[in-house]
C-alpha positions in Angstrom: -5.4 -93.1 -63.4 -5.3 -89.4 -62.9 -5.7 -88.7 -66.6 -8.7 -91.0 -66.7 -10.3 -89.1 -63.8 -9.6 -85.8 -65.6 -11.2 -87.0 -68.8 -14.2 -88.4 -66.8 -14.7 -85.1 -65.0 -14.6 -83.1 -68.3 -17.1 -85.5 -70.0 -19.5 -85.4 -67.0 -19.5 -81.6 -66.8 -20.1 -81.4 -70.6 -23.0 -83.8 -70.3 -24.5 -82.0 -67.3 -24.0 -78.6 -69.0 -24.2 -77.1 -65.6 -24.9 -78.9 -62.3 -28.0 -77.0 -61.2 -31.2 -75.6 -62.7 -34.3 -73.8 -61.6 -37.4 -75.8 -60.8 -40.8 -74.2 -60.7 -42.9 -74.5 -57.5 -46.0 -72.7 -58.8 -48.3 -73.9 -61.5 -48.8 -71.6 -64.5 -51.0 -73.7 -66.9 -53.9 -71.2 -67.5 -54.8 -67.6 -67.1 -56.1 -68.0 -63.6 -52.9 -69.5 -62.3 -50.9 -66.9 -64.2 -52.9 -64.2 -62.5 -52.0 -65.6 -59.1 -48.4 -66.3 -59.7 -47.7 -63.1 -61.6 -49.7 -60.0 -62.3 -52.1 -58.9 -60.9 -52.0 -61.3 -57.9 -48.3 -61.0 -57.2 -48.9 -57.4 -56.1 -50.4 -58.5 -52.8 -47.2 -60.2 -51.4 -45.2 -57.2 -52.8 -47.3 -54.8 -50.8 -47.1 -57.0 -47.7 -43.3 -57.1 -47.9 -43.1 -53.4 -48.4 -45.1 -52.9 -45.2 -43.1 -55.5 -43.3 -39.8 -56.8 -44.8 -40.0 -59.9 -42.6 -42.9 -61.1 -44.7 -40.4 -61.9 -47.4 -39.6 -65.1 -45.4 -43.3 -66.0 -45.7 -44.0 -65.2 -49.3 -40.7 -65.8 -51.1 -37.9 -68.4 -51.2 -35.6 -66.1 -49.2 -36.1 -68.3 -46.1 -34.2 -71.2 -47.7 -31.8 -69.6 -50.1 -28.1 -69.1 -49.8 -25.8 -67.2 -52.1 -22.5 -69.0 -52.9 -20.3 -66.0 -53.5 -16.8 -66.1 -54.9 -14.2 -64.0 -56.7 -12.2 -67.1 -57.7 -9.0 -65.9 -56.0 -8.3 -69.1 -54.1 -10.0 -71.9 -56.0 -9.4 -75.3 -54.3 -5.7 -75.9 -54.5 -5.4 -74.2 -57.9 -4.9 -70.6 -56.9 -6.2 -67.5 -58.4 -8.3 -68.6 -61.4 -10.8 -65.8 -61.3 -14.6 -65.9 -60.9 -15.6 -67.5 -64.2 -13.1 -70.4 -63.9 -14.3 -70.9 -60.3 -18.0 -71.3 -61.4 -17.9 -75.1 -61.6 -16.8 -75.2 -58.0 -19.6 -72.9 -56.9 -22.1 -74.9 -58.9 -20.8 -78.0 -57.1 -21.1 -76.3 -53.7 -24.7 -75.5 -54.6 -25.4 -79.2 -55.3 -24.0 -80.1 -51.9 -26.1 -77.6 -50.1 -29.2 -79.0 -51.6 -28.3 -82.7 -51.5 -27.1 -82.7 -47.8 -29.1 -79.9 -46.2 -32.1 -79.3 -48.5 -30.9 -75.7 -48.8 -31.4 -73.9 -52.1 -28.1 -72.4 -53.3 -27.2 -70.2 -56.2 -23.6 -69.6 -57.4 -22.6 -66.0 -57.9 -19.1 -65.4 -59.2 -17.6 -61.9 -59.5 -15.4 -60.2 -62.1 -13.7 -58.2 -59.3 -11.3 -59.0 -56.5 -11.4 -55.6 -54.9 -12.4 -55.9 -51.3 -14.7 -52.9 -51.2 -16.4 -53.9 -54.5 -17.0 -57.4 -53.2 -18.5 -56.1 -50.0 -20.7 -53.6 -51.9 -21.9 -56.2 -54.3 -22.8 -58.7 -51.6 -24.7 -56.0 -49.7 -26.5 -55.0 -52.9 -27.7 -58.6 -53.7 -28.4 -59.6 -50.1 -32.2 -59.0 -50.2 -32.6 -62.0 -52.6 -31.0 -64.4 -50.1 -31.4 -65.8 -46.6 -27.7 -66.2 -46.2 -24.3 -65.8 -47.9 -21.6 -68.5 -48.1 -18.3 -66.9 -49.1 -16.2 -69.3 -51.1 -12.6 -69.5 -52.4 -11.7 -65.9 -51.5 -8.0 -65.5 -50.6 -6.6 -64.4 -47.3 -6.2 -61.9 -45.8 -9.0 -60.2 -47.8 -11.5 -62.9 -46.9 -11.2 -61.9 -43.2 -12.1 -58.3 -43.8 -14.9 -59.2 -46.3 -16.5 -61.6 -43.8 -16.1 -59.2 -40.9 -17.7 -56.3 -42.7 -20.6 -58.3 -44.1 -21.4 -59.8 -40.7 -21.5 -56.3 -39.2 -23.5 -54.7 -42.0 -26.0 -57.5 -43.0 -28.8 -59.0 -40.9 -28.5 -62.5 -42.5 -26.0 -65.3 -41.8 -22.6 -64.8 -43.5 -20.2 -67.8 -43.4 -16.9 -68.3 -45.0 -16.8 -72.1 -45.4 -13.1 -72.3 -46.3 -12.5 -70.9 -42.9 -15.1 -72.1 -40.5 -16.4 -75.3 -42.2 -12.8 -76.6 -42.1 -12.3 -75.5 -38.5 -15.5 -77.1 -37.3 -14.7 -80.5 -38.9 -11.1 -80.4 -37.7 -12.3 -79.7 -34.1 -14.8 -82.6 -34.4 -12.0 -84.9 -35.5 -9.7 -83.8 -32.7 -12.4 -84.3 -30.0 -12.5 -88.0 -30.9 -8.8 -88.3 -31.7 -8.0 -87.2 -28.1 -10.3 -90.0 -26.8 -8.3 -92.5 -28.9 -4.9 -91.4 -27.4 -6.3 -90.7 -23.9 -5.1 -87.1 -23.8 -6.9 -83.9 -22.7 -7.2 -80.6 -24.3 -5.3 -78.9 -21.5 -2.1 -81.0 -21.9 -1.8 -80.8 -25.7 0.7 -78.8 -27.6 -0.6 -78.0 -31.1 1.5 -77.0 -34.1 -0.4 -75.6 -37.1 1.3 -75.1 -40.4 -0.4 -72.7 -42.9 -2.0 -69.7 -41.2 -4.2 -68.8 -44.2 -8.0 -68.7 -44.3 -8.5 -72.2 -42.9 -5.6 -72.2 -40.6 -6.6 -68.9 -39.0 -10.2 -70.2 -38.3 -8.9 -73.5 -37.0 -6.6 -71.7 -34.6 -9.3 -69.4 -33.3 -11.9 -72.2 -32.9 -9.3 -74.3 -31.0 -8.6 -71.4 -28.7 -12.4 -71.0 -28.1 -12.6 -74.7 -27.3 -9.8 -74.5 -24.7 -6.5 -75.4 -26.5 -4.1 -72.7 -25.2 -0.7 -74.1 -26.3 -0.7 -73.4 -30.0 2.2 -72.5 -32.3 1.6 -71.4 -35.9 4.1 -71.7 -38.7 4.3 -70.4 -42.3 7.0 -70.5 -44.9 9.2 -68.2 -42.8 8.9 -70.3 -39.7 7.0 -69.7 -36.4 4.7 -66.8 -35.9 5.9 -64.7 -32.9 5.5 -61.2 -31.7 7.5 -58.5 -33.6 8.4 -60.9 -36.4 8.9 -59.5 -39.9 7.1 -60.9 -43.0 3.7 -60.8 -41.3 0.5 -59.1 -42.5 -2.1 -57.8 -40.0 -3.9 -61.2 -39.8 -0.7 -63.1 -38.9 0.3 -60.3 -36.4 -3.0 -60.9 -34.7 -2.5 -64.6 -34.6 1.0 -64.2 -33.2 -0.4 -62.2 -30.3 -2.8 -65.0 -29.5 -0.4 -68.0 -29.7 3.2 -69.1 -29.2 3.3 -68.1 -25.5 7.0 -68.7 -25.2 7.7 -66.7 -28.4 9.6 -69.6 -30.0 11.7 -68.5 -32.9 12.5 -71.2 -35.4 11.3 -73.5 -38.2 8.4 -76.0 -38.3 11.0 -78.7 -37.4 11.8 -76.7 -34.3 8.2 -76.1 -33.3 7.0 -79.7 -33.8 9.4 -81.1 -31.2 7.4 -82.3 -28.2 4.0 -81.5 -29.9 1.0 -83.7 -29.4 -1.0 -82.5 -32.4 0.1 -81.4 -35.9 -2.4 -79.7 -38.2 -1.5 -79.0 -41.8 -3.4 -76.7 -44.1 -0.4 -75.8 -46.2 1.6 -77.7 -48.9 2.7 -81.2 -49.7 5.8 -82.7 -48.1 6.0 -80.1 -45.4 6.6 -82.9 -42.9 8.6 -86.1 -42.8 8.6 -89.2 -40.7 11.7 -88.0 -38.8 9.7 -84.8 -37.8 6.8 -86.9 -36.5 9.2 -89.0 -34.5 10.2 -85.9 -32.5 6.6 -85.3 -31.4 5.2 -86.7 -28.1 4.0 -90.3 -27.8 0.7 -91.1 -29.5 0.9 -88.1 -31.7 -2.1 -86.9 -33.8 -1.4 -85.7 -37.4 -4.0 -84.0 -39.5 -2.3 -83.4 -42.9 -4.9 -81.8 -45.0 -3.1 -80.3 -48.0 -4.8 -81.4 -51.2 -4.4 -83.4 -53.3 -1.0 -84.3 -51.7 -0.9 -83.9 -47.9 1.9 -82.5 -45.8 2.9 -86.1 -45.1 1.4 -89.3 -46.4 -0.5 -91.3 -43.7 1.9 -94.3 -43.9 4.9 -92.1 -43.4 3.2 -90.3 -40.4 2.5 -93.7 -38.8 6.1 -94.8 -39.5 7.2 -91.8 -37.5 5.0 -92.8 -34.6 1.7 -91.0 -35.2 -1.3 -92.8 -33.5 -4.1 -91.1 -35.4 -3.8 -89.6 -38.9 -6.4 -87.7 -40.9 -6.2 -86.1 -44.3 -8.5 -84.3 -46.8 -8.5 -87.3 -49.1 -11.3 -89.8 -49.6 -8.9 -92.7 -50.2 -7.7 -92.8 -46.6 -9.5 -93.1 -43.3 -10.6 -90.0 -41.4 -11.3 -87.6 -44.3 -11.7 -84.0 -43.1 -14.5 -82.9 -45.4 -16.4 -79.6 -45.1 -19.6 -81.2 -46.3 -20.0 -82.5 -42.8 -20.5 -79.0 -41.6 -21.9 -76.3 -43.9 -25.2 -77.9 -45.1 -26.4 -78.6 -41.5 -25.1 -75.2 -40.2 -27.2 -73.3 -42.8 -30.2 -75.6 -42.3 -30.2 -75.0 -38.6 -29.5 -71.2 -38.9 -32.3 -70.9 -41.5 -34.8 -72.9 -39.4 -34.0 -70.7 -36.4 -34.2 -67.5 -38.4 -30.8 -66.7 -37.0 -29.2 -63.3 -38.0 -25.7 -64.6 -37.7 -23.6 -67.8 -37.3 -21.9 -67.4 -33.9 -18.9 -69.0 -32.3 -21.2 -70.9 -30.0 -23.0 -72.4 -33.0 -19.7 -73.5 -34.5 -18.6 -75.2 -31.3 -22.0 -76.9 -31.0 -21.7 -78.1 -34.6 -18.3 -79.6 -34.0 -19.5 -81.4 -30.9 -22.6 -82.7 -32.8 -20.4 -84.2 -35.6 -18.0 -85.8 -33.0 -21.0 -87.3 -31.1 -21.9 -89.5 -34.1 -18.8 -91.7 -33.5 -19.8 -93.9 -30.6 -17.4 -95.6 -28.2 -18.1 -98.9 -30.0 -17.0 -97.4 -33.4 -14.2 -95.2 -32.1 -10.7 -96.2 -33.3 -7.6 -94.6 -34.8 -9.2 -95.1 -38.2 -12.6 -93.9 -37.2 -12.7 -90.5 -35.6 -15.1 -88.7 -37.9 -18.3 -89.6 -39.7 -18.4 -90.5 -43.4 -19.4 -87.6 -45.6 -22.4 -89.7 -46.8 -23.6 -90.5 -43.3 -27.2 -89.2 -43.6 -27.4 -88.4 -39.9 -24.8 -85.7 -40.0 -26.7 -82.7 -41.5 -29.7 -83.4 -39.2 -27.7 -83.5 -35.9 -25.6 -80.4 -36.9 -28.8 -78.5 -37.9 -30.4 -79.4 -34.5 -27.3 -78.3 -32.6 -27.2 -75.0 -34.4 -30.9 -74.5 -34.1 -30.9 -75.2 -30.3 -27.9 -72.9 -29.8 -29.5 -70.1 -31.8 -32.7 -70.5 -29.7 -30.8 -70.6 -26.4 -31.8 -74.2 -25.7 
């Protein structure tokens, strides 16, 4: 079956010959129209923008255009493929922006993976865009790149691998806690895989009120003064693991209420889940093979299970977040996407699952639920406007 899917994907991409193209909004069928769309008429908006840069949002497509920027250093679950090999993903992301959020997106892949060069390039091309969506850039470089661009640009900068994932995870957890009748305050959370997504998930959960979180990597728990930690993990260790637990994932997960995996397949087994608290919540999101298969998690006693896969209930899919987030930010002419906007987006996504629909197999909307982008956009817009 997998071979058939691979063949179908290659055939489709060959037929498409690229998933996006440029469509013309202005008519150029005669000299008069040409004179308005191009020279000499085009000089007028140029002069207006020179006099007031904000006029670019009136006279160009900047108001609705996002740059999907990648160096290809962390492409899906495939690793460091480089910018060119990552181009099909960036084209696909552009399709999702337009399809779900009516946001025009253009893929820009780079031939460099140098942090300073990426930052300089993004700043240099920023005038063409209303926002920048960073994509498939490896940790910890992605943290510095995003931080610097947010500080030095006056347009929204968003690393979807981090924050899109975090927002959808939080939305799912909000509803999962309702299913198991637990509160944020009483939950112990164990997160495996403190990379780009794991870091953002941890920080968003802390912002939401989860204060008992332990992070694990291939060396075990993150704790203060541990070796084998870069600066990003050192920061996370200072924010989490209050009791400074030293041990493995198996040690950390004992008595946990929530497991979140953004790591590798088979990191967890049924016996591990059995050591968690009653009515455990398991979000196993490694792709294509999760940290534990849903049936094995349930065998261990998990009450609610989510994955990143479309063939199981409760798919944690970033498409629930990023189109609506940029739609709302653009409509509000926001200069940045804030922590408050991310929290509002998560709550908006969660709100689409009503009490009547809520169940262990229904904690998150379907990616094709047409309501999602609109409610996320409204939440982001209202937050940006202080409503």
